[in-house]
C-alpha positions as CSV (number, residue, x, y, z in Angstrom):
1,M,120.1,149.3,67.0
2,T,119.9,149.9,70.8
3,G,122.5,149.6,73.4
4,T,122.9,146.7,75.7
5,L,122.0,146.9,79.4
6,Y,124.5,145.3,81.8
7,G,124.0,144.6,85.5
8,L,127.4,144.2,87.0
9,G,127.9,142.5,90.4
10,L,130.8,144.2,92.1
11,G,131.3,141.8,95.1
12,P,131.4,142.8,98.7
13,G,133.8,145.7,98.6
14,D,137.4,144.7,97.7
15,P,137.9,145.7,94.0
16,E,140.0,142.6,93.5
17,L,136.9,140.5,94.1
18,M,135.2,141.8,91.0
19,T,135.1,139.1,88.2
20,L,137.2,139.4,85.1
21,K,134.0,139.7,83.1
22,A,132.6,142.5,85.1
23,V,135.9,144.5,84.8
24,R,136.1,143.9,81.1
25,I,132.6,145.2,80.5
26,L,133.1,148.1,82.9
27,K,136.1,149.3,80.9
28,S,134.3,149.0,77.6
29,V,130.9,150.7,78.1
30,P,130.4,154.4,77.4
31,V,127.8,154.8,80.2
32,I,127.9,153.7,83.8
33,A,125.0,154.1,86.3
34,W,125.3,153.5,90.0
35,P,123.2,153.8,93.2
36,A,124.1,156.6,95.5
37,P,122.8,157.8,98.9
38,D,121.4,161.3,99.1
39,T,124.5,162.3,101.2
40,G,128.0,160.9,101.0
41,P,129.8,158.8,98.4
42,S,128.5,155.9,96.5
43,F,129.9,152.6,97.8
44,A,129.3,150.9,94.4
45,R,131.3,153.5,92.6
46,E,134.1,153.3,95.1
47,I,134.4,149.6,94.5
48,A,134.5,150.1,90.7
49,A,136.8,153.2,90.8
50,P,140.2,151.4,90.4
51,H,138.9,149.8,87.2
52,L,137.3,152.9,85.6
53,P,139.1,154.1,82.4
54,G,137.8,157.6,82.6
55,G,135.7,159.6,80.2
56,Q,132.5,157.7,80.6
57,I,129.1,159.2,81.1
58,E,128.0,158.6,84.7
59,V,124.4,158.4,85.9
60,A,123.9,158.6,89.7
61,I,120.7,156.9,90.9
62,V,120.1,158.7,94.2
63,V,118.3,156.5,96.7
64,P,117.5,158.2,100.0
65,M,119.0,156.3,103.0
66,R,116.5,156.7,105.7
67,T,114.3,154.6,107.9
68,E,110.9,156.1,106.9
69,R,109.3,155.1,103.6
70,F,110.0,157.1,100.5
71,P,108.7,156.8,96.9
72,A,111.3,154.2,95.8
73,Q,109.3,153.4,92.7
74,D,109.6,156.9,91.5
75,V,113.4,156.7,92.0
76,Y,113.7,153.7,89.7
77,D,111.2,155.0,87.2
78,R,113.3,158.1,86.7
79,A,116.5,156.1,86.6
80,A,115.0,153.8,84.0
81,D,113.9,156.7,81.8
82,E,117.4,158.2,82.0
83,I,119.1,154.9,81.2
84,S,116.7,154.1,78.4
85,A,117.5,157.4,76.7
86,H,121.2,156.2,76.4
87,L,120.2,152.7,75.3
88,D,117.9,154.2,72.6
89,A,120.8,156.2,71.4
90,G,122.8,153.0,70.9
91,R,125.0,153.5,74.0
92,D,125.7,150.4,76.2
93,V,125.0,151.1,79.9
94,A,126.5,149.2,82.8
95,V,124.6,149.4,86.1
96,L,126.9,148.8,89.1
97,C,125.5,146.8,92.0
98,E,127.3,145.9,95.3
99,G,127.4,142.1,95.9
100,D,125.3,140.2,93.3
101,P,122.6,142.0,91.2
102,F,119.8,139.4,92.0
103,F,120.7,138.8,95.7
104,Y,119.0,141.7,97.4
105,G,120.5,143.9,94.7
106,S,119.0,147.2,93.6
107,F,119.6,146.3,89.9
108,M,116.6,143.9,89.9
109,Y,114.3,146.9,90.0
110,L,115.8,148.3,86.8
111,H,115.8,144.9,85.3
112,E,112.1,144.5,85.6
113,R,111.6,147.9,84.0
114,L,114.1,147.6,81.1
115,A,115.0,144.0,80.3
116,H,111.9,143.3,78.2
117,R,112.8,146.3,76.0
118,Y,116.6,146.0,75.5
119,P,119.3,143.3,75.2
120,T,120.3,142.6,78.8
121,L,123.2,140.7,80.4
122,V,123.6,140.2,84.2
123,V,127.0,139.4,85.5
124,P,126.9,137.7,88.9
125,G,129.1,138.9,91.8
126,V,130.7,137.5,94.9
127,S,128.1,137.9,97.7
128,S,129.0,139.2,101.1
129,M,127.9,135.9,102.7
130,M,130.5,134.0,100.7
131,A,133.2,136.6,101.5
132,A,132.3,136.5,105.2
133,A,132.5,132.8,105.4
134,S,135.9,132.9,103.7
135,A,137.1,135.6,106.1
136,A,136.0,133.6,109.1
137,G,137.6,130.4,107.7
138,R,134.4,128.4,108.4
139,P,131.7,126.7,106.3
140,L,128.7,128.7,105.2
141,A,126.9,125.4,104.9
142,A,128.1,121.8,104.4
143,R,126.8,118.3,103.4
144,N,123.0,118.4,103.7
145,D,122.7,121.5,105.8
146,V,119.8,123.8,105.1
147,L,121.1,127.4,104.8
148,S,118.6,130.1,105.7
149,V,119.3,133.8,104.8
150,L,117.3,135.9,107.2
151,P,116.7,139.7,107.2
152,G,117.2,141.2,110.6
153,P,113.9,143.2,110.6
154,L,111.9,139.9,110.7
155,S,109.9,139.3,113.9
156,D,111.5,137.3,116.8
157,A,108.9,134.5,116.2
158,E,109.7,134.3,112.5
159,L,113.5,134.3,113.1
160,T,113.2,131.7,115.8
161,N,111.2,129.3,113.7
162,R,113.6,129.7,110.7
163,I,116.8,129.4,112.8
164,N,115.5,126.3,114.5
165,S,114.7,124.6,111.2
166,A,118.1,125.4,109.6
167,G,121.5,123.9,110.0
168,A,123.3,127.2,109.0
169,V,122.1,130.8,109.1
170,A,123.2,134.1,107.7
171,I,121.4,137.1,109.3
172,I,121.7,140.3,107.2
173,K,120.3,143.8,107.4
174,I,121.3,144.0,111.1
175,G,121.8,147.7,111.8
176,R,119.6,148.9,114.7
177,H,118.3,145.4,115.2
178,F,121.6,144.1,116.5
179,K,120.9,144.1,120.2
180,R,117.6,142.3,119.8
181,L,119.2,139.8,117.4
182,R,122.0,139.0,119.8
183,T,119.5,138.5,122.7
184,L,117.5,136.1,120.6
185,I,120.5,134.1,119.6
186,E,121.6,133.9,123.2
187,D,118.1,132.7,124.2
188,L,118.4,129.9,121.6
189,N,121.8,128.9,123.1
190,L,123.5,129.5,119.7
191,T,125.9,132.2,120.7
192,P,128.9,129.7,120.8
193,H,128.1,129.0,117.1
194,A,127.8,132.6,115.9
195,V,130.3,134.9,114.3
196,Y,129.9,138.6,113.6
197,V,131.4,140.2,110.5
198,E,131.2,143.8,109.3
199,R,132.6,145.5,106.2
200,V,133.9,142.2,105.0
201,S,136.9,142.4,102.5
202,L,137.5,146.1,103.3
203,A,140.4,147.6,105.3
204,A,137.9,148.4,108.1
205,Q,136.7,144.8,108.4
206,R,135.8,143.5,111.8
207,L,135.5,139.8,112.5
208,M,134.9,138.2,115.9
209,P,132.7,135.8,117.9
210,L,129.3,137.2,118.5
211,S,129.9,137.0,122.3
212,E,132.8,139.5,122.0
213,V,131.1,142.3,120.1
214,P,131.2,145.3,122.4
215,D,128.5,147.4,120.5
216,D,124.7,147.5,120.7
217,T,124.3,148.5,117.1
218,A,125.9,147.5,113.9
219,P,126.6,149.2,110.5
220,Y,124.5,148.4,107.4
221,F,127.3,146.3,106.0
222,S,127.4,143.6,108.7
223,M,126.0,140.1,109.3
224,I,125.9,137.3,111.7
225,L,126.7,133.7,110.6
226,I,125.5,130.8,112.6
227,Y,126.9,127.3,111.8
228,K,125.6,124.5,114.0
229,G,128.4,122.2,113.0
230,G,130.5,122.9,116.1
231,E,131.9,125.6,118.4
232,D,135.5,124.9,117.1
233,W,134.8,127.0,114.0
234,V,134.1,130.1,116.2
235,A,136.9,129.4,118.7
236,N,139.6,129.3,115.9
237,L,138.8,132.4,113.9
238,P,141.7,133.8,111.8
239,S,143.7,136.7,113.2
240,P,142.5,140.2,112.2
241,G,143.6,141.2,108.7
242,S,144.8,137.7,107.7
243,Q,142.1,137.5,105.0
244,L,142.7,140.9,103.5
């Protein structure tokens, strides 16, 4: 008998946005694994920390946070080997994943290495897009809108084509691309429809119209929502902290 592999979606950051199922599994497994940067704390573990019972074996999956390419396949190969040793010994393992495991989540790389060998259950999580729309008090998409989720590093031409063909847009992975993205949105005359959100659901959350953002760069956990349904949704944003 082998252990079961769990991929637990943790949501956008607020521990109260974890699902009951994820919390139940988190408290029951003998082993937890979580992604971690090579410096600083793990955001995934910080989200889960209030629900950890203590005494569990912990496996840190160290993923270097840097702009240049690194051997990511080697990182997940080593993590899969370490996790499989626990599963082979009959110990269940829960892998923690910010947001949702299969929505740009790191767990998918372990899933493709391990799911064909062990019983596996993936628990979905609240994505940051849904949390951001809720914090902004505006639709993410409505009626027959086409919603496009666009990574910020895409080229201006690709972004322009996809934004023009969508009724609603979420731009993620902004970071150092923020200034370029804001200029592109201005050129498309969509700034009145755009909202900026960073660190959604956390105490440090910032939420404002894109036109009012004073910075030229953005943190990793940030996004721009564009809803073409009307400027009123941007003009009537909730007051800071009202959604926490």
